mmCIF file as gemmi writes it, N, C-alpha and C atoms, coordinates in Angstrom:
data_model
loop_
_atom_site.group_PDB
_atom_site.id
_atom_site.type_symbol
_atom_site.label_atom_id
_atom_site.label_alt_id
_atom_site.label_comp_id
_atom_site.label_asym_id
_atom_site.label_entity_id
_atom_site.label_seq_id
_atom_site.pdbx_PDB_ins_code
_atom_site.Cartn_x
_atom_site.Cartn_y
_atom_site.Cartn_z
_atom_site.occupancy
_atom_site.B_iso_or_equiv
_atom_site.pdbx_formal_charge
_atom_site.auth_seq_id
_atom_site.auth_asym_id
_atom_site.pdbx_PDB_model_num
ATOM 1 N N . MET Axp A 1 ? 0.847 -1.176 0 1 0 ? 1 A 1
ATOM 2 C CA . MET Axp A 1 ? 0 0 0 1 0 ? 1 A 1
ATOM 3 C C . MET Axp A 1 ? 0.888 1.233 0 1 0 ? 1 A 1
ATOM 4 N N . ASN Axp A 2 ? 0.617 2.145 -0.918 1 0 ? 2 A 1
ATOM 5 C CA . ASN Axp A 2 ? 1.376 3.378 -1.026 1 0 ? 2 A 1
ATOM 6 C C . ASN Axp A 2 ? 0.779 4.425 -0.097 1 0 ? 2 A 1
ATOM 7 N N . THR Axp A 3 ? 1.561 4.93 0.839 1 0 ? 3 A 1
ATOM 8 C CA . THR Axp A 3 ? 1.065 5.961 1.754 1 0 ? 3 A 1
ATOM 9 C C . THR Axp A 3 ? 1.803 7.272 1.552 1 0 ? 3 A 1
ATOM 10 N N . GLY Axp A 4 ? 2.464 7.427 0.398 1 0 ? 4 A 1
ATOM 11 C CA . GLY Axp A 4 ? 3.318 8.572 0.173 1 0 ? 4 A 1
ATOM 12 C C . GLY Axp A 4 ? 2.611 9.854 -0.196 1 0 ? 4 A 1
ATOM 13 N N . SER Axp A 5 ? 1.449 9.8 -0.805 1 0 ? 5 A 1
ATOM 14 C CA . SER Axp A 5 ? 0.817 11.033 -1.261 1 0 ? 5 A 1
ATOM 15 C C . SER Axp A 5 ? -0.499 11.283 -0.536 1 0 ? 5 A 1
ATOM 16 N N . LYS Axp A 6 ? -0.992 12.497 -0.714 1 0 ? 6 A 1
ATOM 17 C CA . LYS Axp A 6 ? -2.245 12.873 -0.035 1 0 ? 6 A 1
ATOM 18 C C . LYS Axp A 6 ? -3.421 12.034 -0.508 1 0 ? 6 A 1
ATOM 19 N N . ASN Axp A 7 ? -3.405 11.65 -1.78 1 0 ? 7 A 1
ATOM 20 C CA . ASN Axp A 7 ? -4.54 10.929 -2.344 1 0 ? 7 A 1
ATOM 21 C C . ASN Axp A 7 ? -4.32 9.418 -2.41 1 0 ? 7 A 1
ATOM 22 N N . ALA Axp A 8 ? -3.316 8.925 -1.72 1 0 ? 8 A 1
ATOM 23 C CA . ALA Axp A 8 ? -3.093 7.481 -1.649 1 0 ? 8 A 1
ATOM 24 C C . ALA Axp A 8 ? -4.209 6.843 -0.82 1 0 ? 8 A 1
ATOM 25 N N . GLN Axp A 9 ? -4.342 5.546 -0.936 1 0 ? 9 A 1
ATOM 26 C CA . GLN Axp A 9 ? -5.379 4.849 -0.177 1 0 ? 9 A 1
ATOM 27 C C . GLN Axp A 9 ? -5.06 4.911 1.311 1 0 ? 9 A 1
ATOM 28 N N . HIS Axp A 10 ? -6.056 5.293 2.096 1 0 ? 10 A 1
ATOM 29 C CA . HIS Axp A 10 ? -5.873 5.432 3.53 1 0 ? 10 A 1
ATOM 30 C C . HIS Axp A 10 ? -6.665 4.4 4.329 1 0 ? 10 A 1
ATOM 31 N N . LYS Axp A 11 ? -7.44 3.583 3.67 1 0 ? 11 A 1
ATOM 32 C CA . LYS Axp A 11 ? -8.315 2.637 4.354 1 0 ? 11 A 1
ATOM 33 C C . LYS Axp A 11 ? -7.492 1.569 5.072 1 0 ? 11 A 1
ATOM 34 N N . ASN Axp A 12 ? -7.883 1.255 6.275 1 0 ? 12 A 1
ATOM 35 C CA . ASN Axp A 12 ? -7.241 0.225 7.07 1 0 ? 12 A 1
ATOM 36 C C . ASN Axp A 12 ? -7.402 -1.132 6.368 1 0 ? 12 A 1
ATOM 37 N N . LEU Axp A 13 ? -6.301 -1.836 6.153 1 0 ? 13 A 1
ATOM 38 C CA . LEU Axp A 13 ? -6.351 -3.123 5.454 1 0 ? 13 A 1
ATOM 39 C C . LEU Axp A 13 ? -7.137 -4.169 6.232 1 0 ? 13 A 1
ATOM 40 N N . ASP Axp A 14 ? -7.06 -4.143 7.565 1 0 ? 14 A 1
ATOM 41 C CA . ASP Axp A 14 ? -7.83 -5.098 8.367 1 0 ? 14 A 1
ATOM 42 C C . ASP Axp A 14 ? -9.325 -4.888 8.167 1 0 ? 14 A 1
ATOM 43 N N . ALA Axp A 15 ? -9.741 -3.622 8.095 1 0 ? 15 A 1
ATOM 44 C CA . ALA Axp A 15 ? -11.154 -3.313 7.871 1 0 ? 15 A 1
ATOM 45 C C . ALA Axp A 15 ? -11.577 -3.79 6.488 1 0 ? 15 A 1
ATOM 46 N N . ARG Axp A 16 ? -10.712 -3.618 5.507 1 0 ? 16 A 1
ATOM 47 C CA . ARG Axp A 16 ? -11.022 -4.063 4.139 1 0 ? 16 A 1
ATOM 48 C C . ARG Axp A 16 ? -11.133 -5.587 4.085 1 0 ? 16 A 1
ATOM 49 N N . ASN Axp A 17 ? -10.212 -6.285 4.744 1 0 ? 17 A 1
ATOM 50 C CA . ASN Axp A 17 ? -10.252 -7.752 4.76 1 0 ? 17 A 1
ATOM 51 C C . ASN Axp A 17 ? -11.492 -8.259 5.483 1 0 ? 17 A 1
ATOM 52 N N . SER Axp A 18 ? -11.861 -7.61 6.565 1 0 ? 18 A 1
ATOM 53 C CA . SER Axp A 18 ? -13.059 -7.975 7.304 1 0 ? 18 A 1
ATOM 54 C C . SER Axp A 18 ? -14.302 -7.788 6.428 1 0 ? 18 A 1
ATOM 55 N N . ALA Axp A 19 ? -14.349 -6.676 5.707 1 0 ? 19 A 1
ATOM 56 C CA . ALA Axp A 19 ? -15.482 -6.418 4.815 1 0 ? 19 A 1
ATOM 57 C C . ALA Axp A 19 ? -15.533 -7.456 3.697 1 0 ? 19 A 1
ATOM 58 N N . ALA Axp A 20 ? -14.381 -7.882 3.211 1 0 ? 20 A 1
ATOM 59 C CA . ALA Axp A 20 ? -14.337 -8.901 2.152 1 0 ? 20 A 1
ATOM 60 C C . ALA Axp A 20 ? -14.921 -10.222 2.652 1 0 ? 20 A 1
ATOM 61 N N . LYS Axp A 21 ? -14.588 -10.597 3.892 1 0 ? 21 A 1
ATOM 62 C CA . LYS Axp A 21 ? -15.133 -11.839 4.465 1 0 ? 21 A 1
ATOM 63 C C . LYS Axp A 21 ? -16.648 -11.736 4.634 1 0 ? 21 A 1
ATOM 64 N N . LYS Axp A 22 ? -17.107 -10.583 5.123 1 0 ? 22 A 1
ATOM 65 C CA . LYS Axp A 22 ? -18.542 -10.401 5.323 1 0 ? 22 A 1
ATOM 66 C C . LYS Axp A 22 ? -19.276 -10.343 3.984 1 0 ? 22 A 1
ATOM 67 N N . LEU Axp A 23 ? -18.626 -9.785 2.966 1 0 ? 23 A 1
ATOM 68 C CA . LEU Axp A 23 ? -19.208 -9.758 1.627 1 0 ? 23 A 1
ATOM 69 C C . LEU Axp A 23 ? -19.377 -11.182 1.11 1 0 ? 23 A 1
ATOM 70 N N . GLU Axp A 24 ? -18.362 -12.001 1.311 1 0 ? 24 A 1
ATOM 71 C CA . GLU Axp A 24 ? -18.434 -13.394 0.867 1 0 ? 24 A 1
ATOM 72 C C . GLU Axp A 24 ? -19.594 -14.13 1.546 1 0 ? 24 A 1
ATOM 73 N N . GLN Axp A 25 ? -19.773 -13.906 2.843 1 0 ? 25 A 1
ATOM 74 C CA . GLN Axp A 25 ? -20.869 -14.54 3.578 1 0 ? 25 A 1
ATOM 75 C C . GLN Axp A 25 ? -22.223 -14.048 3.066 1 0 ? 25 A 1
ATOM 76 N N . ALA Axp A 26 ? -22.323 -12.732 2.818 1 0 ? 26 A 1
ATOM 77 C CA . ALA Axp A 26 ? -23.582 -12.155 2.351 1 0 ? 26 A 1
ATOM 78 C C . ALA Axp A 26 ? -23.927 -12.67 0.963 1 0 ? 26 A 1
ATOM 79 N N . GLU Axp A 27 ? -22.914 -12.79 0.089 1 0 ? 27 A 1
ATOM 80 C CA . GLU Axp A 27 ? -23.16 -13.32 -1.259 1 0 ? 27 A 1
ATOM 81 C C . GLU Axp A 27 ? -23.608 -14.777 -1.197 1 0 ? 27 A 1
ATOM 82 N N . LYS Axp A 28 ? -23.028 -15.544 -0.29 1 0 ? 28 A 1
ATOM 83 C CA . LYS Axp A 28 ? -23.414 -16.944 -0.126 1 0 ? 28 A 1
ATOM 84 C C . LYS Axp A 28 ? -24.87 -17.049 0.343 1 0 ? 28 A 1
ATOM 85 N N . ALA Axp A 29 ? -25.238 -16.2 1.308 1 0 ? 29 A 1
ATOM 86 C CA . ALA Axp A 29 ? -26.62 -16.195 1.809 1 0 ? 29 A 1
ATOM 87 C C . ALA Axp A 29 ? -27.597 -15.794 0.71 1 0 ? 29 A 1
ATOM 88 N N . LEU Axp A 30 ? -27.214 -14.816 -0.104 1 0 ? 30 A 1
ATOM 89 C CA . LEU Axp A 30 ? -28.078 -14.371 -1.197 1 0 ? 30 A 1
ATOM 90 C C . LEU Axp A 30 ? -28.241 -15.485 -2.233 1 0 ? 30 A 1
ATOM 91 N N . LYS Axp A 31 ? -27.151 -16.158 -2.555 1 0 ? 31 A 1
ATOM 92 C CA . LYS Axp A 31 ? -27.217 -17.259 -3.526 1 0 ? 31 A 1
ATOM 93 C C . LYS Axp A 31 ? -28.148 -18.367 -3.037 1 0 ? 31 A 1
ATOM 94 N N . GLU Axp A 32 ? -28.025 -18.717 -1.749 1 0 ? 32 A 1
ATOM 95 C CA . GLU Axp A 32 ? -28.898 -19.75 -1.176 1 0 ? 32 A 1
ATOM 96 C C . GLU Axp A 32 ? -30.355 -19.304 -1.198 1 0 ? 32 A 1
ATOM 97 N N . ALA Axp A 33 ? -30.601 -18.035 -0.909 1 0 ? 33 A 1
ATOM 98 C CA . ALA Axp A 33 ? -31.972 -17.519 -0.91 1 0 ? 33 A 1
ATOM 99 C C . ALA Axp A 33 ? -32.56 -17.556 -2.317 1 0 ? 33 A 1
ATOM 100 N N . LYS Axp A 34 ? -31.738 -17.249 -3.317 1 0 ? 34 A 1
ATOM 101 C CA . LYS Axp A 34 ? -32.224 -17.293 -4.703 1 0 ? 34 A 1
ATOM 102 C C . LYS Axp A 34 ? -32.538 -18.72 -5.128 1 0 ? 34 A 1
ATOM 103 N N . GLN Axp A 35 ? -31.751 -19.679 -4.638 1 0 ? 35 A 1
ATOM 104 C CA . GLN Axp A 35 ? -32.016 -21.082 -4.958 1 0 ? 35 A 1
ATOM 105 C C . GLN Axp A 35 ? -33.317 -21.556 -4.323 1 0 ? 35 A 1
ATOM 106 N N . GLN Axp A 36 ? -33.686 -20.943 -3.197 1 0 ? 36 A 1
ATOM 107 C CA . GLN Axp A 36 ? -34.938 -21.286 -2.528 1 0 ? 36 A 1
ATOM 108 C C . GLN Axp A 36 ? -36.127 -20.559 -3.156 1 0 ? 36 A 1
ATOM 109 N N . ARG Axp A 37 ? -35.828 -19.719 -4.149 1 0 ? 37 A 1
ATOM 110 C CA . ARG Axp A 37 ? -36.857 -18.967 -4.883 1 0 ? 37 A 1
ATOM 111 C C . ARG Axp A 37 ? -37.705 -18.087 -3.955 1 0 ? 37 A 1
ATOM 112 N N . LEU Axp A 38 ? -37.019 -17.321 -3.114 1 0 ? 38 A 1
ATOM 113 C CA . LEU Axp A 38 ? -37.724 -16.38 -2.239 1 0 ? 38 A 1
ATOM 114 C C . LEU Axp A 38 ? -38.238 -15.201 -3.059 1 0 ? 38 A 1
ATOM 115 N N . SER Axp A 39 ? -39.213 -14.503 -2.512 1 0 ? 39 A 1
ATOM 116 C CA . SER Axp A 39 ? -39.782 -13.363 -3.224 1 0 ? 39 A 1
ATOM 117 C C . SER Axp A 39 ? -38.788 -12.212 -3.26 1 0 ? 39 A 1
ATOM 118 N N . LYS Axp A 40 ? -39.04 -11.251 -4.159 1 0 ? 40 A 1
ATOM 119 C CA . LYS Axp A 40 ? -38.166 -10.089 -4.268 1 0 ? 40 A 1
ATOM 120 C C . LYS Axp A 40 ? -38.133 -9.303 -2.962 1 0 ? 40 A 1
ATOM 121 N N . LYS Axp A 41 ? -39.271 -9.27 -2.289 1 0 ? 41 A 1
ATOM 122 C CA . LYS Axp A 41 ? -39.352 -8.545 -1.019 1 0 ? 41 A 1
ATOM 123 C C . LYS Axp A 41 ? -38.425 -9.181 0.025 1 0 ? 41 A 1
ATOM 124 N N . GLU Axp A 42 ? -38.318 -10.495 -0.001 1 0 ? 42 A 1
ATOM 125 C CA . GLU Axp A 42 ? -37.451 -11.205 0.937 1 0 ? 42 A 1
ATOM 126 C C . GLU Axp A 42 ? -35.978 -11.122 0.531 1 0 ? 42 A 1
ATOM 127 N N . LEU Axp A 43 ? -35.71 -10.982 -0.778 1 0 ? 43 A 1
ATOM 128 C CA . LEU Axp A 43 ? -34.335 -10.897 -1.267 1 0 ? 43 A 1
ATOM 129 C C . LEU Axp A 43 ? -33.732 -9.502 -1.089 1 0 ? 43 A 1
ATOM 130 N N . LYS Axp A 44 ? -34.57 -8.492 -1.037 1 0 ? 44 A 1
ATOM 131 C CA . LYS Axp A 44 ? -34.087 -7.112 -1.008 1 0 ? 44 A 1
ATOM 132 C C . LYS Axp A 44 ? -33.107 -6.827 0.146 1 0 ? 44 A 1
ATOM 133 N N . PRO Axp A 45 ? -33.409 -7.246 1.395 1 0 ? 45 A 1
ATOM 134 C CA . PRO Axp A 45 ? -32.437 -6.991 2.473 1 0 ? 45 A 1
ATOM 135 C C . PRO Axp A 45 ? -31.092 -7.687 2.242 1 0 ? 45 A 1
ATOM 136 N N . LEU Axp A 46 ? -31.119 -8.869 1.66 1 0 ? 46 A 1
ATOM 137 C CA . LEU Axp A 46 ? -29.873 -9.588 1.381 1 0 ? 46 A 1
ATOM 138 C C . LEU Axp A 46 ? -29.072 -8.877 0.293 1 0 ? 46 A 1
ATOM 139 N N . GLU Axp A 47 ? -29.767 -8.393 -0.734 1 0 ? 47 A 1
ATOM 140 C CA . GLU Axp A 47 ? -29.087 -7.654 -1.795 1 0 ? 47 A 1
ATOM 141 C C . GLU Axp A 47 ? -28.492 -6.358 -1.258 1 0 ? 47 A 1
ATOM 142 N N . ARG Axp A 48 ? -29.226 -5.702 -0.363 1 0 ? 48 A 1
ATOM 143 C CA . ARG Axp A 48 ? -28.736 -4.464 0.239 1 0 ? 48 A 1
ATOM 144 C C . ARG Axp A 48 ? -27.492 -4.736 1.082 1 0 ? 48 A 1
ATOM 145 N N . GLN Axp A 49 ? -27.488 -5.86 1.792 1 0 ? 49 A 1
ATOM 146 C CA . GLN Axp A 49 ? -26.341 -6.234 2.61 1 0 ? 49 A 1
ATOM 147 C C . GLN Axp A 49 ? -25.108 -6.5 1.735 1 0 ? 49 A 1
ATOM 148 N N . VAL Axp A 50 ? -25.299 -7.18 0.611 1 0 ? 50 A 1
ATOM 149 C CA . VAL Axp A 50 ? -24.199 -7.435 -0.322 1 0 ? 50 A 1
ATOM 150 C C . VAL Axp A 50 ? -23.644 -6.113 -0.848 1 0 ? 50 A 1
ATOM 151 N N . ARG Axp A 51 ? -24.537 -5.21 -1.234 1 0 ? 51 A 1
ATOM 152 C CA . ARG Axp A 51 ? -24.12 -3.901 -1.753 1 0 ? 51 A 1
ATOM 153 C C . ARG Axp A 51 ? -23.346 -3.116 -0.682 1 0 ? 51 A 1
ATOM 154 N N . HIS Axp A 52 ? -23.823 -3.173 0.57 1 0 ? 52 A 1
ATOM 155 C CA . HIS Axp A 52 ? -23.178 -2.473 1.676 1 0 ? 52 A 1
ATOM 156 C C . HIS Axp A 52 ? -21.74 -2.962 1.875 1 0 ? 52 A 1
ATOM 157 N N . TRP Axp A 53 ? -21.554 -4.28 1.948 1 0 ? 53 A 1
ATOM 158 C CA . TRP Axp A 53 ? -20.216 -4.818 2.209 1 0 ? 53 A 1
ATOM 159 C C . TRP Axp A 53 ? -19.302 -4.626 1.012 1 0 ? 53 A 1
ATOM 160 N N . ARG Axp A 54 ? -19.851 -4.649 -0.209 1 0 ? 54 A 1
ATOM 161 C CA . ARG Axp A 54 ? -19.029 -4.382 -1.393 1 0 ? 54 A 1
ATOM 162 C C . ARG Axp A 54 ? -18.508 -2.941 -1.354 1 0 ? 54 A 1
ATOM 163 N N . ASN Axp A 55 ? -19.386 -2.009 -0.973 1 0 ? 55 A 1
ATOM 164 C CA . ASN Axp A 55 ? -18.964 -0.608 -0.86 1 0 ? 55 A 1
ATOM 165 C C . ASN Axp A 55 ? -17.921 -0.436 0.232 1 0 ? 55 A 1
ATOM 166 N N . LYS Axp A 56 ? -18.101 -1.104 1.373 1 0 ? 56 A 1
ATOM 167 C CA . LYS Axp A 56 ? -17.139 -1.017 2.467 1 0 ? 56 A 1
ATOM 168 C C . LYS Axp A 56 ? -15.779 -1.573 2.045 1 0 ? 56 A 1
ATOM 169 N N . MET Axp A 57 ? -15.797 -2.642 1.277 1 0 ? 57 A 1
ATOM 170 C CA . MET Axp A 57 ? -14.557 -3.257 0.839 1 0 ? 57 A 1
ATOM 171 C C . MET Axp A 57 ? -13.821 -2.358 -0.162 1 0 ? 57 A 1
ATOM 172 N N . ASN Axp A 58 ? -14.553 -1.691 -1.032 1 0 ? 58 A 1
ATOM 173 C CA . ASN Axp A 58 ? -13.951 -0.882 -2.087 1 0 ? 58 A 1
ATOM 174 C C . ASN Axp A 58 ? -13.657 0.55 -1.653 1 0 ? 58 A 1
ATOM 175 N N . GLU Axp A 59 ? -14.069 0.919 -0.457 1 0 ? 59 A 1
ATOM 176 C CA . GLU Axp A 59 ? -13.855 2.277 0.037 1 0 ? 59 A 1
ATOM 177 C C . GLU Axp A 59 ? -12.358 2.531 0.208 1 0 ? 59 A 1
ATOM 178 N N . THR Axp A 60 ? -11.877 3.654 -0.323 1 0 ? 60 A 1
ATOM 179 C CA . THR Axp A 60 ? -10.442 3.941 -0.239 1 0 ? 60 A 1
ATOM 180 C C . THR Axp A 60 ? -10.112 4.879 0.897 1 0 ? 60 A 1
ATOM 181 N N . GLY Axp A 61 ? -11.078 5.536 1.462 1 0 ? 61 A 1
ATOM 182 C CA . GLY Axp A 61 ? -10.819 6.507 2.512 1 0 ? 61 A 1
ATOM 183 C C . GLY Axp A 61 ? -10.951 7.916 1.962 1 0 ? 61 A 1
ATOM 184 N N . GLU Axp A 62 ? -10.586 8.859 2.773 1 0 ? 62 A 1
ATOM 185 C CA . GLU Axp A 62 ? -10.755 10.257 2.412 1 0 ? 62 A 1
ATOM 186 C C . GLU Axp A 62 ? -9.7 10.693 1.397 1 0 ? 62 A 1
ATOM 187 N N . ASN Axp A 63 ? -10.14 11.427 0.373 1 0 ? 63 A 1
ATOM 188 C CA . ASN Axp A 63 ? -9.226 12.014 -0.595 1 0 ? 63 A 1
ATOM 189 C C . ASN Axp A 63 ? -9.089 13.5 -0.32 1 0 ? 63 A 1
ATOM 190 N N . HIS Axp A 64 ? -7.912 14.035 -0.559 1 0 ? 64 A 1
ATOM 191 C CA . HIS Axp A 64 ? -7.639 15.442 -0.335 1 0 ? 64 A 1
ATOM 192 C C . HIS Axp A 64 ? -7.318 16.115 -1.659 1 0 ? 64 A 1
ATOM 193 N N . SER Axp A 65 ? -7.496 17.416 -1.682 1 0 ? 65 A 1
ATOM 194 C CA . SER Axp A 65 ? -7.052 18.235 -2.807 1 0 ? 65 A 1
ATOM 195 C C . SER Axp A 65 ? -7.611 17.761 -4.134 1 0 ? 65 A 1
ATOM 196 N N . MET Axp A 66 ? -8.918 17.597 -4.215 1 0 ? 66 A 1
ATOM 197 C CA . MET Axp A 66 ? -9.539 17.098 -5.439 1 0 ? 66 A 1
ATOM 198 C C . MET Axp A 66 ? -9.911 18.213 -6.415 1 0 ? 66 A 1
ATOM 199 N N . LYS Axp A 67 ? -9.96 19.469 -5.957 1 0 ? 67 A 1
ATOM 200 C CA . LYS Axp A 67 ? -10.341 20.58 -6.838 1 0 ? 67 A 1
ATOM 201 C C . LYS Axp A 67 ? -9.167 20.984 -7.704 1 0 ? 67 A 1
ATOM 202 N N . HIS Axp A 68 ? -9.49 21.356 -8.927 1 0 ? 68 A 1
ATOM 203 C CA . HIS Axp A 68 ? -8.467 21.81 -9.857 1 0 ? 68 A 1
ATOM 204 C C . HIS Axp A 68 ? -7.857 23.115 -9.384 1 0 ? 68 A 1
ATOM 205 N N . LYS Axp A 69 ? -6.548 23.185 -9.382 1 0 ? 69 A 1
ATOM 206 C CA . LYS Axp A 69 ? -5.86 24.402 -8.958 1 0 ? 69 A 1
ATOM 207 C C . LYS Axp A 69 ? -5.532 25.248 -10.187 1 0 ? 69 A 1
ATOM 208 N N . HIS Axp A 70 ? -5.714 26.52 -10.08 1 0 ? 70 A 1
ATOM 209 C CA . HIS Axp A 70 ? -5.425 27.43 -11.204 1 0 ? 70 A 1
ATOM 210 C C . HIS Axp A 70 ? -4.018 27.905 -11.171 1 0 ? 70 A 1
């Protein structure tokens, strides 16, 4: 992980790895629910959970100095 610049990734690797494990569990639960042919209403919370953990895993942290300088 490069920590040399202001816009380098700042996210804690342990947090990212934890989110990856939880994402894997959520995807497995969603796959099993789809095999059971649950209704869309019942699948929605599982899909939301998968989306949440995917976002947590891909989060890079705060970026600085994003505005164009003249």
